[in-house]
N, C-alpha and C positions, 0 to 999 in steps of 0.2 A: 270098602277095600280099594286098594290102588289098582288101576288098570295097568297092564303090561305096557312097556314103553313102545313096543311095536304097534299096538292098537292106538295109543295116543298119537303116534306119528301118522298113522293112516287117517285118523279122524281130523287131524290138522289140515289135511289137504282136501277134505270133503267140502262141497258147497255148504253154506251155513244151514240152509233148509234141511238138507240131508243129515247134517250133524245134529241139528235140533231134534229131529225125529229119532236119531240113533241114541242120543244121550239122555233124553228126558225120562223121568220116572213114569212108568206106564200107568200107575194108579192115579197120577196127577195130570195126565195128558190134557184134559180139558181146561186146566188152569194155566197152562203156558200161553204166551202170546200167540195169536193166530197169524204167524209169520207169512204163511202162504196166502191167506186172505188179504193181508195188507199189501203183499207184493202184487196180487192180482189187481188191486185197486190202482196201484202205480202203473201197471202195464196198460190198463184201460185209459187212465189219464193221459199217458203218453200217446196212445193211439188216437184219441179224440182231440188232443191239443189242450186239454184242460190244465196241464202242468205249466203252460206258458201264458195264462190269463193275466197275471199280475206283472205288467211291464211298465217301467218308468213310474209315472204318476197316475196311471189309469185307475188304480185302486184307491186313490186318495180324493176322489171327487166328492163334493158335498151330497148329503142325502136330505130328504124331506119326509116329514111324517104325514104330509098331505098328499103324497103320491102313492101309487099302487105297486111300483117297482115291477110291473109286468113287462118283461123284456124277452127277446128271443135269445135263448141260451143254447150253447153247444151241447151235444149229447155227451154222456159219460159222467163219471163221478167228479165232483169238484174238490178243491182243496179243503173246503169246510167238511165235506163228508169224510175225507181221509183223516182229518183231525178228530172228528167225532169217533170214528172207529179206533183210532189210536188211543184216545182218552179212555174209551171203554175197556180196551185191553189192559191199560195201565191200572185202572181201577180193579179189574178182575185179579190181576197178579197181587196187588196190595191186599185185597180182601183175603185171598187164600193164605198169604204169608201171615197176616195178623191172626187169622183163625188157627192155623197150624202152630204158630208160635205160642199162642195162649194155651193151647192143649199141651204143648211140650213142657211149658213151665209148670202146669198143674201136675203133669206126669212125673216130672223130676222131684217136685215137692212131695209127691206120694212116695217116691223111692226113699227119700230122706226120712219120712215119717215111718215107713215100713221098717227101715233099719233101726230107728229109735225104738219102735215097739219090740222088735225081736231082741235087741241088745238089752232092753230093760227086763225082759222076761227070762233071759238066759242066765245061768249061774255064772257069777264073777264077770258078767258082761261080755262073755266070749260067745260069739255067734256060732251056731252049729254049721257043719258043712252043707247040709241040704238047704238051710235058710240062706247061707252065703251064696250058694250057687243060684238060687232063685233071684236074689237081689242083684247079683252080677248080671244075670240074663236081662233083667229089667233095665239096668244101667246101659248095657250094650245096645238094647233096642232104642233107648233114648239117644245114645250117641249116633246110631244109624240114622234116626230121624233128623237129628241136627245136621249131619253131613248132607243128607238128601235136600234139606231145606236150603242149605248153603249153595249147593249145586243149582237148585231151582232159581235162586236169586241171581246168581252169576249168569246162568244161561238166559234167563228172561231179560236181564239188563243188556246182554250182548245182542239179543234179538232186536230190542228197541233201537240200540245204536246203529246196528246194521241197516235196519229198514229206513232210519232217518238219513243215513248216508246215501242210500239208494235214491231216496226222495230228492235230496239236495243236488244230487249229481245231474238231474235232468229238469229240475223245477226252477222257475224264476222266483219262487217264494221260499227261501231257505228256512229251515226250522231246527236244525241239529242243536245249536248252542242254546236256543230258547228251551227246548225240551230237556237238555242236559241239566239246566238249572231247575226245571220243574221236577225231574226225577229225583234230584237230591233231597227233595222234601217229601217224597213218598214214603209210606210206612216200610216197604221192603228194603229201603236203603237207610232210613233214618232210625228205625227201632232196632237196637242191637240185642243180642242174646248172650252177652257176657256173663250175666248172672246165672244162666243155665250152665255154662262151662264151669263156673266156680262151684256150683252145687254138685255137678258130676265129679269134680275133683275131690270134694270133701267125702263123698260116698266111696269113691275109689280108694282114697287114702285110708279110710276106716276099714274097708274090706281087706286091704293089704297089710293092715296093722301099722300104717305110717300116719303119724299125727299131722293133720293139715294145720298150717299156721294161718289163723284168721285175723290176727291183729299184730301190731308191731311189738316184737320182743327182742331181747338181746341175743345175738348170735355172733360169736367171735369170727366166724368165717364170712359174714355178710354185712351185718349192720353195726358192729361195735368194735371190731378189731382195729388196731393201729396199722398193721401191715400184713399182707398175705400174698403168696406167690401161687401162680396157676398157669396152666397152658390153655389158651383160648383160641378157638377157631370161629370165624365169622362167616355167615351166609346171608344171602338175600332170599326172601320168600315173597313170591307174588301174592298180592292181596287175595286172589281167588283161591290160594292154597293155605291161607292162614288158619282157618278153622280146622282143616284136616291135620295140619302139623300140630296144633294144640292138642287135638284128641289123641294123637299118637303118643305125645310126651306125657300127658296126664295119666295115661295108663301105667306109667312107670314112676313118675314123680308127682307129688301133689303141688298145687299152686301155692307159692310162697307170697304172703301179703306183707307189705310194709305199713300200710295204713288200714284203717277200718272202713269197710264198705262191702256191698254185695257184688260189685264187679270183680272180674278176675285180674284186673290190671291196676297199677298205680301210676300217677303222674310223677315223672322225674325231670327235674330242671337243673341244668348246669350252666355256669358262667365260665367261659374259657378266657385265659389271659394270654397276651402276647405283647410285643413291643412294635414300634413303627417299622423296624427292619424285618419283622416276621421271623425272628430267629427260631422261635419254638415251632412255628409251622414248617420251616425248612427242615429242622431236625426230625420232626415226626414224619414228614414226607419222605425223606431219604432214609429213615430208620437208622440214623446214626447211633452207634452204641452210646448209651448214656443219655439219649435225647429225652427230654422231660415234657410233660404237659401239666399245667397248673390250672385248677378249676375249683369253683365253689359250687356245692351241690346241696339240694334239699329235695324232700319227698312230699308229695301232696300239694296243697295250695301254697301260695307265696307266704313266706315266713313272717310272722309277727314278732315284735320284741319278746325275747325269751325263748323263741323257737330255735332248735338246733340247725345250724348250717355246717356242712362238712367241708373242711379244707383238705383238698386231695392233691396228691402228686403222683403221676404215673411216670415210671422210668422204663425205657425200652433197652433191652439187651438181647443180643443174638445168642442162641444156644451154644454156638462154638466159642463164644467169648468167655465162657466159664461162669456165667451168671444168668439168672432168669429175669424176665420182665416182672415188675411188681407194682402194686398199687399201695400207697401209704396214705393214711388220713387220720384226722382227729376232728372233733366238733367244737364249735363255739356258738354262743348265742348270737342271733342275727345282729343285734345292735353293736356287737364288739368286732364284727368282721372288718368294717372300714378302719377303725383305730388300729387293728392288728396289721392291716395291709399298709397303712401309712407309717408304721413303725412306732406309734404311740403306745401300743400294747406290746410289751417285750415278751420274750420267751419265758422269763421268770413269772410274769403276770399270767401267762397261759398255764403254767404249772399250778398256780394258786387256784385258777378257775377250774381246772380239771380235778384238783383235789376235792373241791366242793361239789363237783358233779357226781351224784350218786349213780347215774346210769353209765358212767365211764368205767370199763373193766379191762382196758388194754394195758399195754406197757407204758407207764408214765414217763420214764426217762426217754424212751424211743419217741413218744409223742412230742415231748419238749424239744428234743433234737430235731425232729421233723419241722416243728414250728419255727425254729431258728433258721433252718435251711430254706424253707419256703419263703419266709420273710426276706432272707438274703437274696433269693432269686428275684422277688418283686422289686426290691429297692435297687439292687445292683444292675439288673437287666432292664430296669424302667418298664416293668410289665404293667399293663392296664387291661381292664375288661374289653374284650374284642367281639365275642360272639356268644350267643345263648343257644342251647339246644333244649328242646322239650319233646317228650314222647311219653306214650303209655307203655309201661313195662309189665309184662306177665312173666314172673319168675317162677321157676320150677326147682324145688329142692326139698329134700328131707330135712326135718328139723335137726339141727346139730350135726349134720353130715354134709360136708362140702366135697365129697369124693367126685360126684357128678352133679353139676349144676347146669341149668340152662335158663336163658332169658330171651324173650321175644318182644322186640320193641316195635310198636306201631304208631301211626300218626306222628312220625318223626318230622319235626320242624326245626330249622336253623335260622337264626335271625341275628343281625348286627346289634351291638349293644352300645348305643350312643350315650354313654353316661355323662353326667355333668360333674363338676368339682365336688369332691367329698362323697361320691356315690360309688358303690361297687356293683349295683344292679340298676337297670333302667326301669322306671316306673311309668313312663309315658306311653304314647301310642306310636305305632310303627306304620310306615307306608308299605305298599306292596313290594317295591323294589328292595326293601330291606329284609325280606323273608324268603326263604327257600324251603319248599315242601318236598320231602323225599317220598317217592311213589311206592316203595316196597317196605315190607317188614324186614327187620334185621335180627337174625337168630344168632345167639352166641352159645356155643357149647364149651363149658369150662370144666376141665378135668384137673384134679389133684390126686394123682395115682402114685402109690408107693412103688418101689422098685419091682416087686413081683406081681403087681396088678396090671390087668390089661383092659382095654376099652370094652365096656359092656356090649353084648350082642345087639341089644335094641338100639343103641347109639349107632353102631355100624350099619344096621338095617335102615335107620332113618337117613343116614348120609348117602346110602345107595338107592334111596327111594325115587330119586329124580325130582323131588319137590324142592330141593335146596340148590342154590347156586353159590358155590364157594367163592368168596372174595377175600383173598389173603390180605391181612393187615388193613382191612377197611377201617377208616376212622371218621367219626362224625365231625370232629374238629377240623380235620384236613379237608373233608368234602365241603363243609359249610363255607370256609374261607375261600376255597377255590371257586365256589359258585357265586359268592356274594361280592367279593372284591373285584375291582376292575383289572384289566390286563396290565395296566401300568404298575400295579402293586403285586400281583401274583403272576409270575412268568412261567411257573411250572405247575402242572396239574397231576393229580394221582392217576394211575393207569386205568382205574375203573371209571373215570369221569364220563367218557362217551359210551359206556356200556350200561348206563342207568336205565335207558328206555327199553326194557325187555319186551314190551308189547310191540314196539316197532320192529324189533328183531324177529319176533314171531310172524309179524305180517310180511316181512321180507321173505321168510322161509316159505310162506304160502304163495309167494309170487306177487304180492301186492306192490303197486308202484306208489311209494310214499315220497313226498318231497321233504328234503332236509332231514332224512332219517337219522343222521348222526347228531343232530342238534336236538337235545331233549328239553330245551327251554326256548322261549320265543323272544324275538325282537331285541330291544336295547342295542340295536345295530349289530347284533351277534358278537359284540365285543367281549362279553364276559362268558358266553355260553359255549362257543365253538372251541374245539381243541386246536390250538395254534401250533404250527410246526416251523422250524427254522427254515428260511428260504435257502434254495440251492445256491451254492457258490462255486466258482470255477476253481480249478486246481491252483492257479497262480494266486488268487485271493486267499485261498486256504493256507498256502505256503507262506504268504506274506504275514498272515495272522499268526501262523505257527512259529515262524522264526523271528519276525520283527515285532510281533505283538501290535500290529497295526491293521485296521480295517475301517471301512466306512461305517458310521453310526447306523443302526437299524432301528425300526420302530419297535415299541413294546410288544412282545408276543408271549404266548403261553405254549409250553411244550409238555407232552405227557411224560411222566416219570414216576418212579417209585415202585414198580412192580417187582424188580429183581431182588432177591436176597443174596447179597454178595459176601462171600467168604474170602479170606486173604489168599487162598490158593488160586482163586480165579485171576487175581492180578499177576501171580507168577506164571500162570498158564498163558496169559497174554504176552508176557515177556519171552517165554520159551518159544512161542509161535514166531515172534519177531526175530529171535536168534536163528531159528530154522530158515526163515526167509533170507537172513544175512548169509547163512552158510551156502544156500543155493546161489545167491548172487555172487559169492566168492568163487564158486565152481564155474559159473558161467563166465565170470571175468577172467579166470585162469585159461579157459578154453579160448577166449578172444585174444588174450595175450599170446598164447601159443600160435594161433593162426597168424597174428601179426609178425611173429618172430621168423616165420618161414616164408613170408610173402613180400620181401623187399623188392624183388625183381618180378613180382606177379601182381600187377595192379588189380586184376579182378578178384583175386583171393584177398588182397588187402582191404578192398571195400567190404567184403564179408566180415572180416575181423573188426572193422570200425563199426559196422552196424550192430554186431553182437556186443561190443563195448558200450555203445549208446543204450542198447536195451538193458544192459546190466544196471546202468545208472537209473533208468526209468523204473525198473523193478524195485530197486532199493528205495527210491523215493515213494513208490506206491506202497511198499511194506511199511515205511515210516508213517505215512499218512493214515493207513488202516490201523496201525498200532495206537497212534494218538487218538483217533476217533473211538476206538474200543475202550481205551483207558478213560476217556471223558465219559462215555456211556456208562461204564462201571461206577465211576464216581457219583454220577447223578442217578444211577439205577434206572436208566432209560431202556425201553424196549425197542427204540428206533435205531440204535447203533448197529453197525454191520458185523454182528457176531458170527454170521456165516458168510463165507466168501466162495462163490462158485467160479467167478471169473478169473481171479488171480492165479490159483493153483493150476487151472486148466491152461491158462496162457503160458505160465512158466514151464509146465511139463512139455507143452508143444514146442516151445523155443529150445528147451534143453535137448529134446530128441533130435530136432533139426540140427542143432549145433554139433551134437555127437556124430550124427550121420555125415554131416559136411566135413567135420574134422577127419573122420575115417576115410572119406572119399579123397580128400586132399592128400592124406598120408599115403594112401595106396597109389595115387597118381604120381606123387613124387618118387615113390619107390620104383615104379615102372620106368619113369624117365631116367632115373639113375642107372638102372640095369641096362637100358638101351645104350646109354652113353659109354658103358664099360665093354660093349661088344667089340671084338677084334676088327680092325679096318684094313690090314695088309693081306693081299691075295694075289692071284695071277694077274699080270698086266696084259692089257689088250691094246692093239694098235688099230686105229681106224683111219682109212684113207679117204680123204675128201678131195674133190677136184681142186687142184692148185695148192694143196697143203697136206701135211702128214701130222698125225697126233697120236700120242701114246695114252 
């Protein structure tokens, strides 16, 4: 069962030793790593100085089998003792995992056999309610054990990584990366239980009366249709939550298999096409209405001559545009893909091939039309293979029912496709810099609901569980090119690019001080991995670029873009905001003109009018610059544009209030002076005598 979010938040801020004791399964307490014991060894090593024994070349001196090696050694445990203790703990965890996993496999097979016996003995093969409840209880117990074992593996692995980090922090003999390689070969990380998940899915499907698909069959909504429309939402799933998410879904939908096998997932490989200008990448990144993606896809192992390869086109449309995004496809034999892409196999030839294909059950005319359009895209836009994606897909769907579908992609890898002449897929070896490995699972929830249908409750509960991280419009093609191509080729990145490293974000939430937390990949001079931002420019440089289209050349840089979903009304809202600014500037200008009109013989008042007139021009230029920057941000769908503005309105309101108060003060002062000048000046005359003179 899922822990409440409040408890998870509290556990996140615990020290790891406390969290290990809090979260471990009580019945398996003795099988978890002895984290406290390992930490005590490290503490004693630090106290006695044994953690600083290996310095420089001191540990590289020659040895002799003719000596006794009797030396004076410092007290306390040595590095060798720590390693022996650590190896023993790793072996203990692996043995428990292997033993429990074997028992779980046997128990699941017994559940399948139990169902088979009950179904064979029941009339018409319908299992009675008491028997169904008994088998359901057995399945739930197996699922519970599977989740406990998954938590056991994740918690144990975290304990080993934590203790190795503590060791390397104070030791002159680092071990973390060496043991990371060693752990990857241990049973608890190497031996998977996907066959158990597949068996649980089969039993669940039979209990619910839903047929589980165990081999590739035609389904017009998934494997054989020419075109289908759907609403898809994508999420990231942490590797530590994958098994839990699978168990939640398979209680509602059985696992859908494309290929034959015991595992719950199938390998899916796609070759994406683009041109040297990256027009398709740019369209998919900005989510331009009508933006397309062209790819060749196959399922399972690499195709041999005669094996089907799917020619697919994805078309993006916004909901407000009056159309839905759609995927269209048809299949051709592997050996005919390159002639088709080169234009040697015409759409009429594709028609003849599809007519002979007994497995094709889609709309023939639509498939031929699609073949002509895709071939036109490839030839006219000069498209060529650019990138490959490969992942293991666990699909969940009822047979023949595409109302609610879900797929979970794991082991996602993206690689460049350096094909040679006459090839549509690369068959050689790749180097490390040509490959990008995605660290999370990608869950897609696909709904095809009629007008009166609503999202099922279990889907809503899954979305609210806290196990999923919504990533709107995430694309493997876009992410792969953004990660693999240099900054001179890709200047704009998708908004999710620097959010990939979820583990680092969690560590930051715990208060850990991580270096380069925003960079989720290493080195290569950080040219291709860090999110690049446009350098700050002065107002004069911006105005020069805006009005004269001139600026100094800048180095190639990447900027984050693509997160916003922009509708036409947003552009009009930006224009209305600019017009409101213009109205305010007009009012402020009118006030300044009024002040100037009454201040010809008052230099102090005239200076106020001149200042307000200058501020009017400054505000108008400010409004124009903000308008242009917002318009540019909307065009590229950037989240970095100044969509909110706290400085401008506050500044204008302050100046407007000051101007109105000043105008009222000047008017009142002028009225007072006018009234004083109109007062009567004739009155009784007085004579004053001064010595030697007389004055009236």
